[in-house]
Residue frames relative to the residue before (quaternion, step in Angstrom):
aa qw qx qy qz dx dy dz
M 1.0000 0.0000 0.0000 0.0000 0.00 0.00 0.00
I 0.3364 -0.7160 0.5765 0.2046 3.55 -0.91 0.94
V 0.0609 -0.8088 0.5848 -0.0091 3.55 -0.77 1.07
S 0.6318 -0.5380 0.4007 0.3882 3.54 -1.29 0.38
R 0.6635 -0.4920 0.3789 0.4174 3.56 -1.28 0.31
E 0.6450 0.5258 -0.3177 0.4545 3.59 0.98 -0.85
T 0.6578 0.4956 -0.3033 0.4793 3.59 0.94 -0.89
S 0.6371 0.5397 -0.3158 0.4507 3.55 0.96 -0.89
E 0.6568 0.5024 -0.3022 0.4742 3.59 0.99 -0.85
R 0.6439 0.5132 -0.3205 0.4683 3.58 0.97 -0.82
L 0.6641 0.4955 -0.3025 0.4711 3.59 0.96 -0.82
R 0.6078 0.5435 -0.3502 0.4610 3.60 1.11 -0.64
I 0.6416 0.5095 -0.3114 0.4814 3.58 0.98 -0.86
Y 0.6327 0.5340 -0.3082 0.4685 3.56 0.99 -0.93
S 0.6592 0.5170 -0.3047 0.4531 3.58 0.89 -0.93
E 0.6495 0.5114 -0.3134 0.4673 3.58 0.98 -0.84
L 0.6405 0.5107 -0.3179 0.4774 3.58 1.02 -0.79
L 0.6306 0.5367 -0.3265 0.4558 3.58 1.01 -0.83
Q 0.6573 0.5114 -0.3040 0.4626 3.58 0.93 -0.91
K 0.6848 0.4956 -0.2753 0.4579 3.57 1.02 -0.83
W 0.7650 0.4061 -0.1997 0.4582 3.59 0.83 -1.02
S 0.6104 0.6316 -0.3594 0.3152 3.59 0.93 -0.85
P 0.6524 0.5106 -0.3516 0.4359 3.66 0.84 -0.73
K 0.6833 0.4957 -0.2819 0.4560 3.60 1.14 -0.62
I 0.8356 0.1605 -0.0590 0.5220 3.61 0.91 -0.83
N 0.4680 -0.7330 0.4165 0.2651 3.58 1.21 0.49
L 0.0755 0.8239 -0.5516 0.1059 3.57 0.65 1.14
V 0.7594 -0.0089 0.0240 0.6501 3.55 1.10 -0.82
S 0.6340 -0.5371 0.3733 0.4126 3.59 -1.18 0.38
P 0.6155 -0.5752 0.3832 0.3787 3.61 -1.07 0.65
T 0.6585 0.5062 -0.3269 0.4509 3.62 0.99 -0.73
S 0.6958 0.4543 -0.2901 0.4748 3.61 0.96 -0.78
L 0.5401 0.6182 -0.4023 0.4053 3.59 1.21 -0.38
Q 0.6228 0.5582 -0.3299 0.4378 3.58 1.11 -0.72
D 0.7699 0.2392 -0.1237 0.5785 3.57 1.16 -0.65
A 0.1095 0.8707 -0.4749 0.0668 3.55 1.09 0.79
W 0.6134 0.5725 -0.3763 0.3928 3.61 0.97 -0.70
E 0.7390 0.3833 -0.2460 0.4964 3.59 0.76 -0.94
R 0.7054 0.5014 -0.2750 0.4188 3.56 0.80 -1.03
H 0.8201 0.2413 -0.1014 0.5088 3.59 0.97 -0.76
F 0.7365 0.4200 -0.2553 0.4647 3.59 0.72 -1.01
D 0.6956 0.4455 -0.2814 0.4884 3.62 0.74 -0.99
D 0.6254 0.5458 -0.3318 0.4483 3.57 1.03 -0.82
S 0.6995 0.4518 -0.2620 0.4878 3.59 1.03 -0.77
L 0.6078 0.5707 -0.3575 0.4208 3.59 1.05 -0.70
Q 0.6330 0.5501 -0.3522 0.4155 3.59 0.99 -0.74
I 0.6305 0.5195 -0.3458 0.4615 3.61 1.11 -0.52
A 0.5830 0.5809 -0.3694 0.4315 3.60 1.13 -0.61
L 0.6170 0.5655 -0.3364 0.4317 3.58 1.09 -0.71
L 0.6803 0.5032 -0.2788 0.4541 3.58 1.19 -0.55
C 0.3779 0.7539 -0.4759 0.2498 3.59 1.27 -0.10
P 0.4551 -0.6810 0.4945 0.2908 3.61 -0.76 1.00
R 0.5961 -0.6278 0.3786 0.3274 3.55 -0.93 0.95
N 0.7644 0.3744 -0.1994 0.4856 3.59 0.95 -0.86
A 0.4026 0.7329 -0.4714 0.2802 3.63 1.22 0.13
K 0.1577 -0.7823 0.5990 0.0654 3.55 -0.98 0.94
T 0.7883 0.1856 -0.0901 0.5796 3.60 1.20 -0.56
W 0.0576 -0.7794 0.6238 -0.0095 3.55 -1.05 0.88
V 0.0868 -0.7864 0.6108 0.0308 3.58 -0.89 0.96
D 0.1538 -0.7609 0.6264 0.0708 3.55 -0.86 1.05
M 0.2167 -0.8161 0.5307 0.0739 3.55 -0.65 1.18
G 0.8221 0.1112 -0.1155 0.5462 3.58 -0.89 0.94
S 0.0561 0.8961 -0.4396 0.0258 3.54 1.03 0.88
G 0.2167 -0.8031 0.5323 0.1570 3.62 1.09 -0.53
G 0.8265 -0.1231 0.1402 0.5311 3.54 -0.63 -1.19
G 0.6691 -0.5285 0.2885 0.4356 3.59 1.28 0.18
F 0.5773 0.5842 -0.3695 0.4346 3.55 1.28 0.32
P 0.5651 -0.2894 -0.7696 0.0688 1.54 -1.37 2.10
G 0.4254 0.7881 -0.4112 0.1696 3.61 1.22 -0.42
A 0.7116 0.4388 -0.2778 0.4731 3.60 0.75 -0.99
V 0.6268 0.5255 -0.3332 0.4689 3.59 1.07 -0.70
V 0.6163 0.5274 -0.3376 0.4775 3.60 1.03 -0.79
A 0.6550 0.5170 -0.3157 0.4517 3.60 0.89 -0.94
I 0.6770 0.4825 -0.2890 0.4747 3.59 0.95 -0.88
A 0.6858 0.4984 -0.2887 0.4449 3.60 0.85 -0.97
L 0.7761 0.3151 -0.1560 0.5234 3.57 1.07 -0.75
A 0.2417 0.8235 -0.4841 0.1705 3.59 1.24 0.46
D 0.6775 0.4924 -0.2998 0.4568 3.61 1.11 -0.58
K 0.6039 0.5319 -0.3606 0.4715 3.59 1.28 -0.06
D 0.5171 -0.6103 0.4963 0.3374 3.55 -1.27 0.36
L 0.3476 0.7386 -0.4848 0.3140 3.57 0.51 1.26
E 0.2232 -0.7513 0.6089 0.1228 3.56 -0.82 1.06
V 0.1017 -0.8053 0.5837 0.0225 3.58 -0.65 1.13
T 0.0844 -0.7810 0.6187 0.0103 3.54 -0.95 1.01
L 0.1636 -0.7730 0.6082 0.0759 3.56 -0.93 0.97
I 0.1615 -0.7729 0.6081 0.0818 3.57 -0.86 0.99
E 0.1694 0.7710 -0.5907 0.1669 3.57 -0.64 1.17
S 0.3295 -0.8003 0.4707 0.1714 3.58 -0.43 1.21
D 0.6066 0.5515 -0.3640 0.4421 3.62 1.12 -0.54
Q 0.4341 -0.7449 0.4465 0.2392 3.58 -0.50 1.24
R 0.6540 0.5129 -0.3215 0.4538 3.61 1.00 -0.78
K 0.6569 0.4878 -0.3108 0.4836 3.57 1.00 -0.80
A 0.6171 0.5327 -0.3408 0.4683 3.60 1.06 -0.74
A 0.6306 0.5204 -0.3305 0.4716 3.61 1.03 -0.76
F 0.6209 0.5299 -0.3329 0.4720 3.57 1.03 -0.78
L 0.6743 0.5069 -0.2980 0.4468 3.58 0.84 -0.98
R 0.6380 0.5082 -0.3264 0.4776 3.60 1.01 -0.75
T 0.6218 0.5302 -0.3305 0.4722 3.57 1.10 -0.70
V 0.6196 0.5311 -0.3341 0.4717 3.60 1.01 -0.80
S 0.6534 0.5144 -0.3146 0.4577 3.59 0.89 -0.93
R 0.6917 0.4821 -0.2752 0.4619 3.58 0.88 -0.95
E 0.7238 0.4655 -0.2571 0.4397 3.59 0.76 -1.07
T 0.7084 0.4193 -0.2611 0.5042 3.61 1.08 -0.65
E 0.3224 -0.7620 0.4846 0.2838 3.56 1.34 -0.23
C 0.4779 0.6092 -0.4612 0.4335 3.52 1.02 0.98
K 0.3002 -0.7997 0.4958 0.1567 3.54 -0.41 1.23
F 0.2502 0.7005 -0.6540 0.1375 3.51 -0.97 1.03
T 0.4673 -0.6840 0.4968 0.2586 3.55 -1.22 0.58
V 0.1413 -0.7657 0.6217 0.0854 3.56 -1.08 0.78
I 0.1058 -0.7748 0.6220 0.0395 3.58 -0.79 1.07
A 0.1951 -0.8121 0.5449 0.0736 3.56 -0.53 1.22
E 0.4670 0.6192 -0.4848 0.4043 3.54 0.44 1.31
R 0.6126 -0.5139 0.4343 0.4148 3.53 -1.34 0.19
I 0.6307 -0.5804 0.3651 0.3633 3.58 -1.02 0.85
E 0.7160 0.4676 -0.2554 0.4510 3.57 0.89 -0.97
N 0.6706 0.4842 -0.3023 0.4737 3.63 1.24 -0.24
V 0.5548 0.5990 -0.3907 0.4250 3.57 1.27 -0.28
S 0.5113 -0.6360 0.4689 0.3380 3.58 -0.93 0.85
P 0.6229 -0.5710 0.3711 0.3850 3.61 -1.02 0.76
Q 0.3391 -0.7952 0.4838 0.1362 3.56 -0.83 1.09
S 0.2164 -0.8114 0.5124 0.1795 3.62 1.22 -0.42
A 0.1960 0.8308 -0.4914 0.1731 3.57 0.97 0.95
D 0.5178 -0.6194 0.4975 0.3174 3.53 -1.26 0.51
A 0.7854 0.0638 -0.0262 0.6151 3.58 1.17 -0.63
V 0.0598 -0.7593 0.6457 0.0550 3.55 -1.15 0.69
S 0.0724 -0.7938 0.6028 0.0349 3.55 -1.21 0.54
A 0.0373 0.7579 -0.6512 -0.0092 3.51 -1.37 0.30
R 0.0873 -0.7765 0.6236 0.0230 3.52 -1.19 0.68
A 0.8512 -0.0207 -0.0241 0.5238 3.57 -0.83 1.05
L 0.4101 0.7315 -0.4498 0.3072 3.58 0.95 0.88
A 0.7801 -0.1870 0.1989 0.5630 3.60 0.73 -1.06
N 0.6271 -0.4903 0.4078 0.4473 3.55 -1.30 0.00
L 0.6945 -0.5199 0.3033 0.3942 3.56 -1.20 0.54
T 0.6099 0.5570 -0.3638 0.4306 3.62 0.95 -0.78
D 0.6974 0.4514 -0.2706 0.4865 3.59 0.88 -0.92
L 0.6150 0.5543 -0.3451 0.4421 3.60 1.02 -0.77
L 0.6530 0.5166 -0.3206 0.4516 3.57 0.96 -0.83
G 0.6067 0.5424 -0.3472 0.4660 3.58 1.12 -0.61
F 0.6484 0.4925 -0.3046 0.4942 3.57 1.01 -0.82
A 0.6571 0.5256 -0.3066 0.4449 3.56 0.93 -0.96
E 0.6214 0.5620 -0.3480 0.4206 3.58 0.93 -0.89
R 0.6554 0.5276 -0.3078 0.4442 3.58 1.02 -0.80
H 0.8264 0.3178 -0.1106 0.4514 3.58 0.89 -0.93
I 0.6428 0.5150 -0.3271 0.4633 3.59 1.25 -0.10
N 0.4220 -0.6834 0.5145 0.3002 3.58 -1.10 0.54
L 0.7686 -0.4226 0.2408 0.4155 3.55 -1.31 0.32
H 0.7787 0.2977 -0.1523 0.5308 3.59 1.02 -0.78
G 0.4152 0.7520 -0.4303 0.2773 3.57 1.27 0.24
T 0.3409 -0.7214 0.5762 0.1769 3.52 -1.38 0.29
A 0.2145 -0.7642 0.5961 0.1214 3.56 -1.02 0.84
F 0.1336 -0.7743 0.6161 0.0554 3.56 -1.09 0.81
F 0.0408 0.8120 -0.5776 0.0726 3.55 -0.63 1.15
H 0.3555 -0.6876 0.5929 0.2221 3.56 -0.92 0.97
K 0.0476 0.7951 -0.6026 0.0496 3.58 -0.89 0.92
G 0.4176 -0.7283 0.5009 0.2105 3.55 -1.10 0.80
A 0.8547 -0.2194 0.1383 0.4497 3.54 -1.32 -0.44
T 0.7006 0.4711 -0.2797 0.4571 3.64 1.10 -0.55
W 0.3074 0.8124 -0.4681 0.1622 3.58 1.24 0.17
K 0.6334 0.5453 -0.3500 0.4231 3.62 0.96 -0.75
S 0.6778 0.4703 -0.2988 0.4797 3.59 0.91 -0.85
E 0.6205 0.5341 -0.3480 0.4567 3.61 1.07 -0.63
V 0.6330 0.5139 -0.3288 0.4765 3.59 1.02 -0.79
K 0.6578 0.5184 -0.3092 0.4506 3.58 0.89 -0.94
E 0.6677 0.4961 -0.2937 0.4710 3.58 0.93 -0.89
A 0.6537 0.5258 -0.3117 0.4461 3.59 0.97 -0.86
E 0.6135 0.5775 -0.3434 0.4150 3.58 1.12 -0.66
N 0.5494 0.5980 -0.4010 0.4241 3.61 1.24 -0.18
K 0.7857 0.3042 -0.1490 0.5177 3.60 1.13 -0.60
W 0.7905 0.2752 -0.1055 0.5368 3.55 1.22 -0.56
R 0.2294 -0.6879 0.6607 0.1941 3.52 -1.37 0.45
F 0.2031 0.7757 -0.5730 0.1694 3.57 -0.93 0.89
T 0.4019 -0.6301 0.5862 0.3128 3.52 -1.32 0.29
C 0.0636 -0.8128 0.5791 0.0059 3.56 -1.06 0.68
E 0.0409 -0.7629 0.6452 -0.0057 3.52 -0.73 1.14
T 0.2295 -0.7835 0.5607 0.1380 3.58 -0.94 0.84
H 0.1447 -0.7527 0.6387 0.0673 3.51 -1.15 0.81
K 0.4334 -0.7084 0.4963 0.2529 3.57 -0.67 1.09
S 0.4560 -0.6784 0.5030 0.2807 3.55 -0.91 0.90
T 0.3580 -0.7270 0.5445 0.2164 3.56 -1.05 0.76
T 0.7160 0.4440 -0.2463 0.4791 3.59 1.27 -0.20
N 0.7789 0.1615 -0.0897 0.5993 3.60 1.27 -0.28
A 0.4258 -0.7489 0.4508 0.2338 3.59 -0.49 1.19
D 0.7054 0.4575 -0.2636 0.4730 3.60 1.12 -0.58
A 0.6767 0.5279 -0.2733 0.4344 3.57 1.23 -0.32
V 0.1434 -0.7578 0.6304 0.0882 3.52 -1.38 0.40
I 0.2928 -0.6518 0.6395 0.2835 3.48 -1.39 0.04
L 0.2547 -0.7554 0.5879 0.1372 3.54 -0.79 1.08
E 0.1496 -0.7562 0.6332 0.0699 3.55 -0.91 1.01
I 0.0383 -0.8475 0.5258 -0.0621 3.54 -0.29 1.31
G 0.0200 0.7950 -0.6048 0.0428 3.53 -0.99 0.94
D 0.7954 0.3235 -0.2292 0.4584 3.56 -1.37 -0.01
L 0.1758 0.8352 -0.4982 0.1526 3.53 0.96 0.91
A 0.1774 0.7608 -0.6090 0.1375 3.55 -0.92 0.98
R 0.5176 -0.6213 0.4820 0.3373 3.56 -1.17 0.53
V 0.5420 -0.6142 0.4628 0.3390 3.58 -1.13 0.68
């Protein structure tokens, strides 16, 4: 994704913070840290491109090192979009607050378990490497509004996860081929309801 000079600078600062903090608090795996731009930043930027035009609020669940939530906030900083990251690990939440401060990109960090956070009624929710789709939809149901859209990065087993989730949930599902992993997709999910 081609980004503005300002966004590029913010992502550079973020990358430096990731390199500094990750060995201490395991934000990303040591092997993926070596290739953080493609594995984490580019992978997260592609989800920012899918942001619904009328979205005003975005919630990233289980944010970890901030992927994709903090990257979405940085990439879409010029839009009227409030981004909230939910991360229960206090050390990771401290890292995320540091990213927000150092990049001068405002986003909210809630350091609680997803299921304990009051419903957010977001226009968009996201998660990456958090849980299987059935469980993700349960988290999404709590934090998404009636007309909202969920975006989930999924790997090679995504088809079986969708099939399994259909036993408990009704939803629309559009797939977007990942630009960083040939076996992966981003699932765009709407009209979520329990079976």
